[in-house]
C-alpha positions, 0 to 999 in steps of 0.5 A, spaced: 500 500 500 505 504 501 509 503 495 502 505 491 501 511 495 508 513 493 507 512 486 502 517 486 505 523 484 503 531 484 500 530 477 496 524 478 493 527 484 491 534 481 488 529 475 484 525 480 481 532 483 479 534 476 475 528 475 472 528 482 470 535 482 467 534 475 463 527 477 461 531 483 458 537 479 455 531 475 451 528 481 449 536 484 446 538 477 442 531 476 437 533 482 435 530 488 430 526 491 427 523 485 426 530 482 431 530 475 434 536 473 434 538 466 441 539 467 443 532 468 442 531 460 448 536 459 453 530 462 460 531 463 462 524 462 464 525 455 469 530 457 471 525 464 473 520 459 477 524 454 480 527 460 482 521 463 485 518 456 489 524 454 493 525 461 493 518 465 498 513 463 498 506 463 492 502 466 490 508 470 487 512 464 482 506 464 481 505 471 480 512 474 475 514 469 471 508 470 472 508 477 470 515 477 464 514 473 461 508 477 462 512 484 458 517 481 453 512 478 452 509 485 450 516 488 446 518 482 442 511 484 441 513 491 440 520 491 436 521 484 433 515 480 432 509 485 432 512 492 437 506 494 444 504 493 445 499 486 451 497 484 449 497 477 443 499 473 440 495 467 444 495 461 450 499 464 455 494 460 453 498 454 455 505 457 461 503 460 463 499 454 462 506 450 465 510 456 472 505 455 471 507 447 471 514 449 477 513 453 481 510 447 479 516 443 482 521 448 488 517 449 489 516 441 487 523 439 489 528 445 496 525 447 498 532 444 492 537 446 490 542 441 483 545 440 482 542 433 484 535 436 479 536 442 473 538 437 475 532 433 475 527 439 468 531 442 464 529 436 468 522 435 465 520 442 458 523 441 458 518 435 460 512 439 456 514 445 450 514 440 451 508 436 453 503 442 448 506 447 442 506 443 444 499 439 444 496 446 437 500 448 434 497 441 437 490 443 435 489 450 429 493 450 422 492 448 420 499 446 423 498 439 422 492 434 428 488 433 428 490 425 432 495 421 426 500 422 426 499 429 433 501 430 433 507 425 427 509 430 431 508 436 437 512 433 433 518 431 429 519 437 436 519 441 438 525 437 436 530 442 440 527 447 446 526 443 446 533 442 446 535 449 451 530 450 455 534 445 454 540 449 456 537 455 462 534 453 464 541 450 463 545 456 466 541 461 471 539 456 473 546 455 473 547 462 477 541 464 483 541 459 483 549 459 484 549 466 489 543 466 493 546 460 494 552 464 496 550 470 501 545 467 504 551 463 506 554 469 508 548 473 513 543 471 510 538 476 504 537 472 508 535 466 508 528 464 513 524 469 518 519 466 519 515 472 517 508 470 515 507 478 510 512 478 502 512 476 502 518 471 
């Protein structure tokens, strides 16, 4: 345990703080007591995935973002959706699978950050989220017939949600990447570490 704690450097702690703050904003913006806020549609999970993929290293680029998503889901299940602690919800594996693919996009496209790369990554992950989660809804649900027309209806119905997903990704992403890049330019300790014993 002490070896693990020693391997967490300043950069890792700051990245984790960013993830925790945005996850907390996700929970607070979603409402309480079964009352779902309209702000919940502008989710930061796309920005969290890109941020984790871009800045964490090794296995932590998947572990920490997925863990943050899961913890915030636990809180949402308790405070907003079900009123109880639920480890997972129906069809969660489609959402988490899409999330892992979004982390991969951050890893591949945002190794060297630029605003144009961020925009490309944002639109790419919206497409991933749209296809993966809605195909999952179509396959696992009973709302749409298991036909090509049914799949098309499911995808079309999701367009307003994906538009909001894009807006949430852009808003939180600009905030997260902008602030971290600004801090990184002013603090050498936040730049990438090349010590193989460190997590980041």
